[in-house]
Backbone as a ProteinNet text record, in pm:
[ID]
protein_1_A
[PRIMARY]
MARYALPIHHPRSYIDPGYQGTLGYGYPTAIGAAVGNPDRPVVSVTGDGGFGYGMSEMATVMAHDIPLVCVVFRDDAFGNVQRMHKQKFDGDFHGTTLVNPDFVALAAAYDMDGYRAESPDELRSHLSAAIDARKPALIDVPLGETPDPWPSVMRPHEG
[TERTIARY]
-875.7	-883.6	-772.6	-660.5	-547.2	-590.8	-675.7	-715.7	-783.6	-836.4	-914.9	-840.6	-755.5	-694.7	-547.4	-475.6	-328.7	-287	-218.3	-174.8	-62.7	-89.6	5	59.5	191.2	250.8	317.3	330.5	400	313.5	295.9	228	303.7	219.1	279	355.2	304.5	380.8	284.4	163.4	69.9	4.1	7.3	-52.4	-153.2	-261.7	-369.5	-440.5	-516.4	-592.8	-726.3	-750.5	-878.9	-985.2	-1102.1	-1217	-1239.1	-1140.2	-1169.1	-1138.5	-1062.3	-1038.6	-903.5	-893.8	-776	-694.8	-760.5	-683.9	-556.7	-452.3	-318.8	-235.1	-293.5	-224.9	-104.2	-105.4	-10.9	134.9	166.9	317	380	318.2	382.9	392.1	291.7	290.2	396.9	416.7	516.6	652.8	670.5	802.3	832.3	736.9	749.4	776.9	712	726.7	875.9	919.1	1058.5	1164.7	1144.8	1237.7	1239.3	1118.5	1102	1149	1155.8	1194.3	1307.2	1426.3	1529.1	1586.5	1560.3	1614.6	1504.9	1381.8	1280.7	1245.9	1232.4	1175.9	1041	1017	878.6	839.1	712.2	650.3	523.4	506.3	382.6	304.6	174.9	87.9	-23.8	-26.5	-120	-173	-282.6	-337.1	-277.3	-295.3	-235.9	-303.5	-427.5	-503	-449.5	-432	-380.5	-229.7	-158.1	-16	8	-82.3	-65	-59.4	-124.3	-123.3	12.1	94.7	220.8	343.3	323.7	439.8	556.4	536.4	642.7	738.6	697.3	769.8	881.5	881.2	990.7	1117.7	1108.3	1226.4	1282.5	1193	1229.1	1297	1240.1	1293.1	1439.2	1452.3	1586.1	1682.8	1642.7	1732.4	1786	1706.5	1753	1772.8	1782.6	1813.1	1726.7	1602.1	1508.5	1467.8	1502.5	1482.2	1337.7	1252.1	1106.3	1072.6	1003.8	954.8	806.8	771.3	627.9	574.7	457	391.8	271.3	254.5	148.1	61.3	-57.8	-151.9	-225.5	-208.5	-248.5	-366.7	-478.8	-594.5	-626.4	-540.4	-556.2	-690.9	-734	-859.1	-859.4	-948.8	-988.3	-1083.2	-1027.8	-1115.1	-1227.5	-1218.5	-1335.2	-1446.6	-1406.4	-1509.8	-1566.9	-1489.3	-1541.5	-1634.8	-1607.9	-1694.9	-1832.7	-1822.2	-1946	-2030.6	-1961.3	-2042.6	-2110.5	-2035.3	-2098	-2213.1	-2203.8	-2309.7	-2429.5	-2409.7	-2521.6	-2586	-2512.4	-2557.3	-2557.9	-2610.8	-2631.7	-2510.7	-2387	-2266.7	-2199.3	-2260.5	-2194	-2091.9	-1992.5	-1892.7	-1826.9	-1783.9	-1714.9	-1606.1	-1498.9	-1394.8	-1314.7	-1311.4	-1243.1	-1130.1	-1120.6	-1004.6	-875.5	-772.8	-641.4	-547.5	-471.4	-358.4	-228.6	-183.1	-56.1	65	174.9	305.3	347	447.3	496.7	577.1	530.9	583.8	721.5	762.6	894.6	991.5	947.1	1030.9	1041.5	927.6	933.6	1029.7	1028	1128	1273.5	1300.8	1431.8	1461.4	1364.7	1388.5	1446.7	1401.5	1444.7	1570.6	1626.2	1737.4	1705.5	1568.9	1518.4	1500.7	1519.9	1495.4	1342.1	1308.3	1172.8	1154.5	1039.1	1006.3	859	825.4	682.1	654.2	545.5	501.5	380.5	376.9	260.6	195.7	252.2	186.4	218	147.4	187	327.2	372.5	509.9	609.4	585.4	675.8	669.9	548.4	542.8	622.2	613.7	683.8	834.4	875.9	1021	1069.2	1005.7	1042.4	1042.1	939	926	1043.1	1072.2	1179.4	1317.2	1342.7	1460.5	1476.4	1367.1	1357.1	1384	1318.4	1339.7	1486.8	1536.9	1676.1	1782.4	1747.2	1849.5	1855.8	1757.7	1751.3	1775	1713.5	1715.7	1568.7	1548.2	1418	1380.8	1257.7	1213.1	1062	1021.5	881.4	847.3	739.6	692.9	557.2	545.1	419.4	351.4	226.2	145.1	16.4	28.2	-95	-201.7	-323.7	-436.7	-547.4	-579.8	-708.6	-813.9	-941.4	-1054.4	-1053.8	-1071.4	-1073.1	-1214.3	-1236.2	-1374.6	-1410.9	-1533.3	-1589.6	-1548.4	-1478.4	-1434	-1535.3	-1642.7	-1732.4	-1807.2	-1849.5	-1924.6	-1837	-1707.4	-1611.5	-1598.5	-1588.2	-1564.9	-1687.8	-1805.3	-1925.6	-1991.2	-1931	-1996.3	-1977.5	-2073.4	-2050.9	-1928.2	-1871.4	-1745	-1776.5	-1687.4	-1697.4	-1599.8	-1633.7	-1537.4	-1563.1
41.8	-44	-9.4	40.7	70.1	159.3	258.6	354	270.4	157.5	87.1	-36.3	-90.4	-219.5	-224.1	-123.3	-119.6	-67.9	-151.1	-97.2	12.1	122.1	240.1	252.2	243.6	237.3	372.3	459	588.4	705.7	808.4	923.7	989.4	1051.7	1123	1033.5	906	807.4	742.1	796.3	743.8	855.5	859.7	958.1	892.1	952	901.5	1026	1001.8	1119.3	1154.9	1102.7	1131.9	1061.6	1114	1044.3	1090	1166.4	1207.2	1100.2	993.2	883.6	911.4	1008.2	1056.7	937	867.1	761.8	809.3	729.2	774.7	853.5	890.2	978.5	912.3	785.1	717.2	726.5	682.2	669.6	814.2	910.2	1039.8	1103.5	1083.1	1141.8	1073.4	943	873.3	921.9	962.6	1019	1137.5	1232.7	1349.1	1307.7	1213	1169.8	1116.9	1041.1	995.3	1095.3	1191.6	1302.4	1395.4	1409.5	1492.6	1422.7	1293.2	1216.3	1121.4	1168.2	1081.9	980.2	1000.6	900.5	796.4	800.2	706.8	627.2	493	414.7	454.8	471.2	502.4	394.2	344.4	242.4	291.5	287.1	321.1	194.9	196.7	83.3	130.1	61.6	103	-12.2	12.7	-82.4	-63.4	-153.1	-145.2	-29.8	-3.6	96.4	228.6	264.7	379.3	402.9	294.9	300	348.3	294.8	321.6	473.8	552	698.4	762.4	703	765.1	670.7	561.4	469.4	524.3	623.8	680.7	756.5	785.4	843.1	748.6	617.5	532.8	598.6	668.7	732.5	839.2	917.8	1018.2	951.3	845.7	773.1	723.3	674.1	621.9	732.7	834.6	949.2	1021.3	1018.3	1084.3	988.4	853.8	750.1	772.6	778.1	791.6	650.6	617.3	475.9	447.1	459.7	438	289.3	229.4	91.5	100.1	50.7	55.5	-92.3	-105.1	-238.8	-222.7	-293.6	-284.5	-408	-384.9	-495	-503.2	-609.1	-614.5	-721.1	-655.5	-737	-726.2	-661.2	-642.2	-576.2	-486.1	-408.6	-284.7	-193.6	-90.6	-153.4	-235	-335.7	-282.6	-166.6	-109.3	-75.5	-13.4	29.6	-100.7	-198.1	-322.4	-391.8	-398.3	-453.2	-380.5	-246.1	-169.6	-187	-197.1	-226.1	-361.3	-457.4	-591.7	-594.5	-518	-519.3	-439.2	-335.7	-246.8	-292.4	-368.6	-394.7	-547.5	-618	-759.9	-840.3	-801	-878.6	-816.4	-722.8	-661.4	-555.2	-544.4	-437.8	-397.4	-271.8	-223.8	-124.5	-131.8	-34.4	-38.3	-150.5	-161.8	-262.1	-334.4	-438.1	-368.2	-397.4	-333.9	-426.6	-383.2	-453.9	-398.9	-474.1	-430.1	-486.7	-411	-473.1	-575.2	-646	-732	-631.9	-614.6	-509.3	-533.5	-665	-701.8	-666.5	-701.1	-666.4	-507.8	-442.6	-289.8	-237.3	-292.6	-245.2	-268.5	-393.3	-411.9	-328.7	-281.6	-189.4	-59.3	-16	100.5	86.6	-43.4	-80.5	-74	-99	-93.2	-238.7	-262.2	-390.3	-426.8	-547.4	-588.7	-723.5	-741.5	-866.3	-899	-1022.5	-1074.1	-1155.8	-1107.4	-1183.2	-1253.2	-1386.3	-1468.5	-1517.5	-1470.8	-1515.2	-1405.3	-1408.8	-1309.4	-1320.7	-1443.3	-1463.4	-1406.1	-1431.9	-1374	-1219.5	-1162.4	-1018.3	-970.7	-1024	-981.1	-987.1	-1103.9	-1122	-1018.8	-1001.5	-901.3	-755.8	-724.4	-594	-562.2	-654.7	-646.9	-628.6	-707.7	-695.7	-569.9	-512.4	-388.1	-272.7	-277.4	-163.7	-156.1	-280.3	-286.1	-245.2	-264.3	-226.8	-71.9	3.9	152.5	184	114.1	145.2	146.5	205.1	202.6	56.2	20.4	-120.2	-119.9	-217.2	-243.2	-388.2	-409.3	-542.3	-562.7	-654.9	-689.3	-796.9	-774.5	-871.1	-909.4	-1020.3	-1056.9	-1111.5	-1059	-1089.1	-1167.6	-1140.2	-1198.5	-1093	-1128.8	-1040.5	-1032.9	-909	-891.1	-871.9	-912.2	-908.7	-764	-740	-607.6	-568.2	-450	-419.4	-340.4	-289.3	-204.5	-267.1	-392.6	-445.9	-440.1	-462.9	-454	-312.5	-215.9	-79.9	-14.1	-49.4	14.9	-59.7	-165.1	-235.3	-149.6	-164.1	-87.6	-116.3	-16.4	-39.6	-138.9	-239.4	-337.1	-305.4	-251.1	-235.7	-112.3
602.5	719.5	813	767.7	852.4	968.7	944.5	1050.2	1164.6	1131.5	1236.4	1289.2	1202.1	1247.2	1268.4	1213.6	1227.7	1365.1	1437.8	1572.4	1556.5	1615.3	1613.3	1749.4	1765.6	1902.1	1943.3	1853.9	1887.3	1832.1	1910.6	1861.4	1741.6	1656	1540.2	1444.7	1434.6	1351.8	1248.7	1231.1	1135.2	1055.6	928.2	843.2	749.3	746.2	636.2	587.2	484.7	427.2	489.9	608.4	662.5	596.4	578.9	516.8	380.1	312.5	178	75.5	114.7	15.4	-51.7	-136.1	-202.4	-256.8	-350.4	-426.6	-480.3	-444.8	-498.3	-403.5	-289.3	-188	-119.6	-101.4	-5.5	-39.1	-157.6	-182.8	-199.5	-261.8	-271.2	-131.1	-50.8	86	165.8	156.8	227.3	195	66.9	24.7	114.4	121.7	202.5	348.1	403	541.4	562.5	462.4	474.6	458.3	375.3	365.9	492.3	546.4	666	798.2	786.6	906.2	869.9	836.1	782.6	887.9	1009	1114	1153.9	1088.2	1119.5	996.3	1013.3	895.2	856.8	731.5	677.2	591.1	608.2	526.7	464.5	342.1	272.6	254.9	301.9	281	180.8	68.9	-40.8	-113.5	-185.1	-279.5	-413.6	-504.1	-628.9	-721.3	-694.9	-769.3	-729.3	-600.6	-557.3	-595	-579	-609.6	-758.4	-844.8	-989.5	-1021	-929.1	-956.5	-935.7	-846.7	-809.9	-826.2	-893.9	-902.9	-981.7	-1067.7	-1136.8	-1032.6	-913.3	-809.7	-756.1	-806.2	-770.3	-823.5	-925.2	-986.5	-887.2	-824	-733.8	-617.6	-559.5	-444.4	-477.6	-598	-631.9	-652.6	-715.3	-752.9	-622.9	-519.9	-395.4	-287.1	-323.2	-218.5	-92.5	-109.7	8.1	54.7	170.2	223.9	257	164.1	175.1	135.9	216.7	182.8	160.1	47.9	-0.2	-13.5	59.2	62.9	-28.6	-136.5	-231.3	-213.5	-162.3	-149	-285.2	-359.7	-505.1	-516.8	-560.6	-589.2	-741.3	-815.1	-964.9	-999.2	-910	-932.6	-850.4	-885	-791.4	-696.5	-601.5	-523.4	-459.7	-384.6	-321.5	-424.5	-525.8	-621.7	-686.9	-718.8	-769.3	-688.8	-556.3	-461.6	-455	-455.6	-450	-576.7	-684.6	-811.4	-805.4	-761.2	-748.1	-654.3	-536.8	-438.3	-490.2	-559.7	-597.5	-738.4	-824.6	-955.2	-981	-879.1	-899.3	-949.1	-896	-930.9	-1052.5	-1118.2	-1245.9	-1204.2	-1280.8	-1252.1	-1389.8	-1394.9	-1521.9	-1491.5	-1552.7	-1544	-1419	-1349.1	-1219.8	-1227.1	-1328.3	-1338.8	-1383.2	-1315	-1348.7	-1422.7	-1510.8	-1576	-1515.3	-1414.6	-1340.2	-1402.6	-1384.1	-1411.9	-1304.4	-1335	-1224.1	-1135.9	-1013.6	-932.9	-889.8	-873	-833.5	-948.4	-1069.7	-1185.7	-1209.9	-1180.9	-1183	-1083.2	-964.6	-870.1	-924.1	-974.3	-1030.7	-1149	-1225.1	-1332.2	-1282.9	-1164.9	-1098.8	-1009.7	-1013.5	-927.2	-783.2	-756.6	-624.3	-570	-439	-386.3	-400.6	-452.2	-471.1	-411.2	-349.8	-282.6	-312.4	-306.2	-318	-196.5	-125.2	-1.3	-25.7	-11.6	-43.8	81.7	199.1	326.6	427.1	545	647	698.8	714.8	750.9	659.7	522.1	424.9	432.1	450.2	460.9	578.1	695.2	815	787.5	724.9	694.9	594.9	484	387.7	445.3	516	572.2	664	747.9	840.6	770.5	666.5	591	521.9	459.8	385	480.3	596	688.2	739.5	779.1	823.2	714.8	591.7	480.8	465.9	510.6	489.9	351	258.3	117.6	68.3	-52.5	-116.7	-144.5	-122.3	-154.2	-175.8	-251.8	-272.6	-241.6	-174.5	-145.9	-203.2	-292.2	-370.6	-280.7	-251.8	-168.6	-253	-328.9	-406.4	-314.6	-333.7	-241.1	-299.8	-425.1	-475.9	-424.3	-440.7	-398.6	-248.3	-199.5	-56.6	-8.1	113.4	171	205.3	216.6	246.3	380.6	395.6	529.1	617.6	546.5	613.9	726.8	721.9	841.2	971.1	950.9	1064.3	1112.1	1018.8	1052.5	1123	1067.1	1121.2	1235.2	1286.4	1404	1527.1	1620.2	1743.6	1813.7	1881.6	1957.5	2074.1	2084.7	2192.8	2298.2	2406.1	2516.6	2585.5
[MASK]
+++++++++++++++++++++++++++++++++++++++++++++++++++++++++++++++++++++++++++++++++++++++++++++++++++++++++++++++++++++++++++++++++++++++++++++++++++++++++++++++

């Protein structure tokens, strides 16, 4: 949804995988973006399913003091896949539920700043503090089940 809904205010300041999906792409790619742009704040926005593929790279971020902020939107599932299963198989789904660590405790285990944002205001506040600190950080955003984004994405352009 970021491609459609996230306001981007500066050219060459947004990276995504295109339409390939590439689950797990975000955090490792953001590490490269942060290393390649040491004077710019870099924020990785990811879901918990994708983050799980590269979360061991928190060790790399800490070992090299890379000031990357990672926002993990957590629904405790491969949410898009689970939603598609439910839609296509009369509410049935299999193999899509995740068993996640406590992401704030995980950040602490790496000696990384960790936050939990339970509201948009908390997310704004934690994100601002994490960017200003210029240190590695993780922000856990528990969501619950998220709505289907595709009706919004596929609607005709208004304007």
